C-alpha positions, 0 to 999 in steps of 0.5 A: 164127285164126277157124274158121267151120263152115257145115255144109251137109253137114247140109242139102245141098239147102238154098239160102236159108239157105246163100246168106244165110250168105255174109255171115258171113266178111266180117263176121268178117274185119271184126271180126278183121282181124289173124286168119286166117279158115278156113271149113269147108263142103261141096258147091256152097257151097265154089265160092261161098266160094272166091270170097271174098277175105276167107277165107284157108282154105276146105276140106271138113270132116275126118271127125271134124268131120262128127259134131259137134253143131253146133246144140247149139254154135250155141245155147249161151252157152258158146262158144269165141271162136275157133270160130263155127258157123251152122246152118239151125235156128232159134235158140231166142231168134229169135222173142222177139228179133224181137218185141222189135225188130220195127220195126227188124228189119222195116225193116232194109236188109240183114238179114232173119229168116235173117240174124238167126238166124245173128247170134244163133247167132254171138252178134253180134246187137247188130251189127244196131243198128250202121249201120256193118255191111252183112249182105247175102249176098256173093260175090266173083265179078265180075258178067257183062255183059249181051250186049244192051240189052233189059230182062230180067225174071226170074220164079220159077215153082216153088221145089223145096219151098224146098229141102226134101225134104218140103213145108212144112205146107200146101204142095201138094207141087208147089212152085208158090208162085203159080197158074200161070194167074195167072202167065200173066195177069201175063206177058200184062199185062207184055208188053202194056204193055212190048213191048221186054222179055224174060221168063225163067222160072226153073223146074225144068221149062219151063212156057212162061210165059216167053220163055226158060227158066233151068233150075235148076243144080247150080252156085251160080256158074251160078245167079249168071250167069243172074241177072246177065243179069236187070235185075229179079226178080218172085218169092216167097220162096225160094232164087233170091230169096236168090241175087237178093239176093246179086247185088244185083238189084232184086226185087218180093217178094210173098206168093202163099200163107200161107207166105211173109211178106214182112215177115220176108224183104225187104231194101233191094233188095226192093219190096213191093206191100203194098196187094195183100195182105190184112191177115189174113195175119197170122193164119195159121200163119207167122212172124207167129204164131211171133213174136206168138202167136195162133190159126192162122185159115188152117185155117178161112179160104177162102185168099183170100190165094192170089188175089193180083190178077195184073193188080195185080202187073203194074201195080205191077211196071211202075210200079216198074221205071219208078221204078228206071230213072229 
């Protein structure tokens, strides 16, 4: 038997890493087809994992299992082949590994920096260079069929601090990843050029920027049902972005501030308007400086990256939608 620990009780509000980790059971089963697969997790992740036909046993942890030193095990070279662990902490070799394989990893169709982090912990990072493996997040839940023919675009207004109890350094603490007046300009431009479209606002509190509100749900499966009704998404990185990936929905992924770096987070379903972004984004405190070193210039710049052109973003969205619908 292979036992996989996904100890979400250590970070119960995390969305992104949790959803990305759903590729692991399918991969382990493919590598060990003759062995039973037991997955131990917690909270709303259990309802997702229980949909996966590759998992033979899915359960909560026993009391003695909750106090294990999961990070130390995941980062150790000495592991039991029958016990696998994936945690949300960065593997100590992550950034050096990304630097060494930058060209491959920034263009990998089914792996982003979160995927690579988990594969390093599982000691399976060599599979990134094998085209036979797909690392897209996965849920066995059947897609919900749309009830109308109107084109639906989902926009993600806020991120609940990216699933964290305290803001990232540099975050204003509200969780907005793009200026609200810019979102309004974006929506107005989309509606002007595409009158037969519905805008769905994914946000904790409805701000009136979309035609309809998609409130945050305590259920991942309910979130997937919401996303199944979308034809397209426009957002920066965050938990809902990874949920769109899991449902294989096309997404325009953009950087609205110094935190989100698309090069490290996109998959093959992502479209990136690189021409709208400033090259200096590579010199602010981010994965770029973690990987390549250098001085964080964001402390002395005028934060021009937060002024990403909303009309340009809308035009790129319309162009990309036409391309995808052909």
